[in-house]
N, C-alpha and C positions, 0 to 999 in steps of 0.2 A: 504493500499500498504506499501511497505517495501523502508526506504530513505535509501539511504548511501551516505556519505558524502567523497569525494576523494581529497587527497592533490593536483594533477594537476601539472602541469608544474611549478608554482611558489615556489614549497615547497624550492628547495635549494636556493632560495632570499631573504627564511623568516628566513634562519640561521642567528646567532645560536637559534632563539626562536623555531625552528622546529627539532633540534636535541634532544628534549624530549619531544617533542608532536605532534600531526597531524595539518596541518592548520587549522583544524575545531576547536581548542581548543585554538586559539590565543583570546585573549582579546581585542577589540576593541570599543568605545564607554562605553557601561552601562554592556551588555554582551558579551559572547564568541560567536564567528561565530556559533558553534552549538547550544549553547540556542538561537539565535535569530532564526535560522531555525527550531530548535523542537517547539518555540511557535508558529511561522507562520503556520507551518505544523498540528500541532497538533498531531503529534508523535517522539518516540524517535527515535533516528537516530544512525547507527553505521560507521564503518570508514573502508576506503583504504588507507593505508600509509605504512612507510617501514617496513619490515618485523621483524626488530628487536624491534619494537613499539607494534608488534601486539597482544602480549600477555597481554598487557594493554589497550589496544584500536581495540579490535575485532572487525571483520566484521561478520554479519549476512546477509546471503545469504538467499533467499527464491524463490519460483517459478519466481515470477514476484517483478523488482526491479524499483527506480528508482535513476539513478545515480545524482550524485550532484557537481559540481566542489566548492570545498570549498572556493576558494578566493573570491567569489562572495557572497556579502551579501544579504539578502533578502529584497526584496520589495513587495507588492500587486501585482503589474501588473505580478512581475515574479513568484510568488509563484502559480498566478492563472493559467499562461501557464504549470507549472509544474504536478499541480494536472491535468491536462487534457491531459498530455503525455500518446500515447497508442503505443503498439509496433513498433518498427522500426520507431519511430521518436526521433530526438533531437534537443534542441534548442543551438543555435549559437548566437555568438555576434563578426560579423566579422570573423577570423578564430579561435576564441575559442569558445571550446566546454563547454556550460553552465550544459547542464540536458541532459540523454539520458533515452530511457526505455529499460531493458533489461530484457532477461529471464537466468534461472538457467542454462539452456542447452546449452544456446549461449556460445561457447569456444573462438571465436574472434570476434572483435568489428571490422565491416568496416563500417566507416561514409559513405563511397559512397554509401552503399546498404541502408541509414536511407534517410527520409524524412526529411529535415532541414529545422526547421522554426527559423528565425531569430528573434531576441529581439532587438527593434530598442529603447528602454527607457533608461533613465539613470539609472546607477546602480552604486554602489561602489565596486570597486575589491581591495583588497589587495593584493598586486605583490611585495612587495620590503618591509624591514624591515621600513622605514621612512614612510611608508605608514599609519603606525599602527598609529602615532602622527600627521602626517599631515593631515589625513583623521578622527582623532577622533572625531572632531567638530559634521561633517556630521553624522557620525555613532551614537554619543551619542543624538544627537536631535530626529531621528528616534526611537532609545531605548527609549528615555522618554515618545514620544508621544505611542508607542507600550505598555510600563507598566503601565503608569496612564491613558490611555483612559476608560472614563467611572468610574475612581475609585476617589475618596477624601481622600486629605492629612490627615496625623495627623497635627492637630493645632502646627504653629510655636510658641514657648514660647515668651512672650512678652517683656522679657529682650534683644532682636535680636533686631539690626538696620537693617532692612530689604528691597530692593528697587525690586519691581516687584514682589511682592509675589503671584502672580499668575503662575508664573513659577517656583516655589518650591514646591518640593514632599516630604514628609517626610514620610519614613515606620515605620511601629510599632516598639517601642522600640529605636528609633533613640535618641540623646540627644545633645542639643546645649544650650548654654545660654550665653548672652553677646559677640555674635559674629556680625560680618557684612556680610551679603549676598547681592549680588548687581545681580540679576538676568536679567537685562534690555538687555542684550549681549546675553544671553544664558541661557538655564534650570539647575537648580540645582536639582540633585536627592539624598536623604540622604537613603542610605540602613535599612534594618533592624536593629537594636540594634547596629548602627554605631554611633560615638561621635565626634564633632566638639568642642575642649577645648575653653575656655574662653581667648577673644581676637583675636581670630584668622578672617582675612577677606579674603573673597572667591569672585571672581567672576566669573559667568558661561560663557561657558558651563562647568558643572564639576558634575562628579557623587563619590560619596564615598559610596562603596559597602557594603555589609552586615560586621558587627562587625569590621569594618574599622576603623581609629581613625586619627582626624588631631590633632595635638600638639598645646600647647597654643602658640597664637602670630604667627601662619603659616601665610603667604601669599602667596594665591595660584591663579594663573591666569589661565583662561579658554584658551581650550578645557584640560581637565585634568581629569584622571580617576584613582581613587586610589581603586583597588580591593580588593575583600573580606581579612578580617584579617591583610590587610597592615597598615603602620603607616607613617605619612608624617609631617614633621616639617620644620621650615624655608621656603626659598621660591622655589616656585614651578612653572613651567611656561609650559604648551603646553606637558604635558607628562602620560605616561602610565604606571601606576604598574599591574602586571598581577596577584599578590594574594600573600599573606603569604612575603611581603615584606616590608622593613623597610628602608625610609630616616628620622629617627626621630630626627633629631638637625639641628641647623643652619648651614647653607650653600645653594646652588644655583643649582636646577635641572632643566634642560629646554630643551625642543624641543628633548626629551630622551623617551626611553621605558626600563623599568626595567621587567626581567622575574618573577618566583616565588622563594623564598628562598632567596632573594640579601638582602644584609644589606649595607648600606653606613655608614662609621663611621661619627663624629661629626665633622663639619665644612669642608665635601666633596663639592668640586664644578666642575661643568663642566663647558667648555666654548662649547657657541652654535652659536658662530660668530667669523669667522677668523678676524685676526688684518686688513687683507687688503680687506676685505669683499668678500672674490673671494667665487665661488661656492665650496661646500664643496664635498669630496670625500668619500666614506664607503669603507671596507674590503668587498671583495666581494667574497664567497667562491668558485663558479662556476669557475671565471677567477682564483682567486688567485691572485689577484692584486687589487688595489684600483680602483673604480669604482663612476663614477659622479651620482651624486643625482640631479640634478637640482636645488638644496636648496641653499639656502643663511644662512638658520638657521637649524643646524642639530648638537645633541649633543650626548647622550652615551646611546649605545645599547649593555645592559649588559645580558647574558643568566643566567638560571636556576642557583641557590647555589652559584652562585659567591658573592665575599665579598672584602669592602676595609676598610683600616685603617682610624682613623683620620688624619684631612688635608689632604686628597690624592686631587690631582688636573688630570682633565681627559682634554686631550686635546678636540679641537674642531672635531666632525665626528670621535669618538673611540668606537672601537667593540670590548667587552670583552666576551669570548667563555664561557662555562660552569665550573664550580667548577673552578673558578680562585681566588685566594687570593693575592691582592695588596696591597701593603702597603710602607712607605717609601718617603722621600722628591721628589721633583721634577715630574715632568711629564712623565708617563710610556709610553711606545711607544703607537700609537694610532690603534696597532693591539696587542690583548693580546689573545694567544689562550688559548683553556680548557684547563684545571688542569695545570695552569703556578703559579708560587709561587713566589714572590719577586716584582719589582718595576722599579723605574728609572735605578737603578744598574744592571738588570739583572735579569733574572728568570730561575729556577731550574722546573723540574716537580713535581708537587703537586700528590703524589701516592694515588690512588683510597682507599687504606685502611686507608689512614688519610683524606681524605675529606668524605668516610662514617662514620667515628667517629665524626666529625663536625656534620653532616647533620642529624644524627640520635639525636644527643643532640637537636639542634635546631627544627627538626619536632617534638621531643616529648615535646617540651614546649607549642606546639599546641594539643598534643594529637592525632598526626599522625604518623605513623610508617615507616621507611623507609624500603620496601620490599625488598626481594629476585628479583621479576620484577624491581621494581626501580635500584637495584643496576646492576642488566643487563644491563638495557638501559644506565648507566652511565658507564659501563665498554665499552660498545661498544661506547659510544662516546670517552671516553680514547684512545681506539686502532686506530678510525679514524682518530682523530685530533693527531696522533703523530705526523704526519710528519710536524708539524707548531711549534713544539717545539723542543726549540736549549738549551740543558742542557751544 
């Protein structure tokens, strides 16, 4: 069967992260949503997403296809129902379409003509940016079970101080000495060739993905995910780094999400709780205003390729777009548009030519090329977000 993941109605609620990727390529837990589905299904998947992303994330359609809403994370019950779908059947949860069977010849999809199958079990849905960190604990525990079932961990070196060793899994090539790992409140997963440096203290649930690094003396509270090739130091609480991003120095990051290729300068701090303990509001790209999150704790949402200088301070509930460069004293405003350059004193436009020069240098250090397709995506984001910038 050919499985295709589609963005669904939550796509705009997940900006700025979906400016540069389909919903399926958001990381939550240990794996991306796509990696979860492919592991459960035993098939590779393709994507229905925005047209400007389709060169990088193409769709492959065959005679018979099953379309899956990428906002939903897989579990055994849901996957079994999806594998059994036949022509003109669709799976719903309330008003939401989770999956449906379609043929290449079908021009229009009329769900009124489909047999509706209701999914009544619990399932994790990622429909807002803050769901990425607030539901990360549940997703991480499910991924841990998925990845470690029937497998044996590499041995934990004896120099480490360990609580609940049965909830810790080390992949081949992982390195850690003289650390404290407490997995009594959730599992700890250390990926292939990842490293935790000496003196670090980690409380699960926690995932350190392949080739990622925890710097000397870091203090990390779960649920936290450090994506592939990322680096973290200082104090981190309930945050997700997608991959190739760095928070390598002292400073606090809490209840936050960083996309790819982000860098936080030394002693950068974010607030995750308002002084008056009020509900946090976040910038909403749909309404172009600040929306209620229902959360008391909510920190920083930073899109791909954004950076900040040393001693940057982010207020509670700050959204930073794609390819922003933030520096200087004081708090920048809590919505920083994509391709903004500046800080508390004001912003100017960060031209794509300059942004590409930085991205090429940053990515080349990891032997990855900023391709013409990548540049075209970023150019599109630059134009799409122009209305938010005020030079």
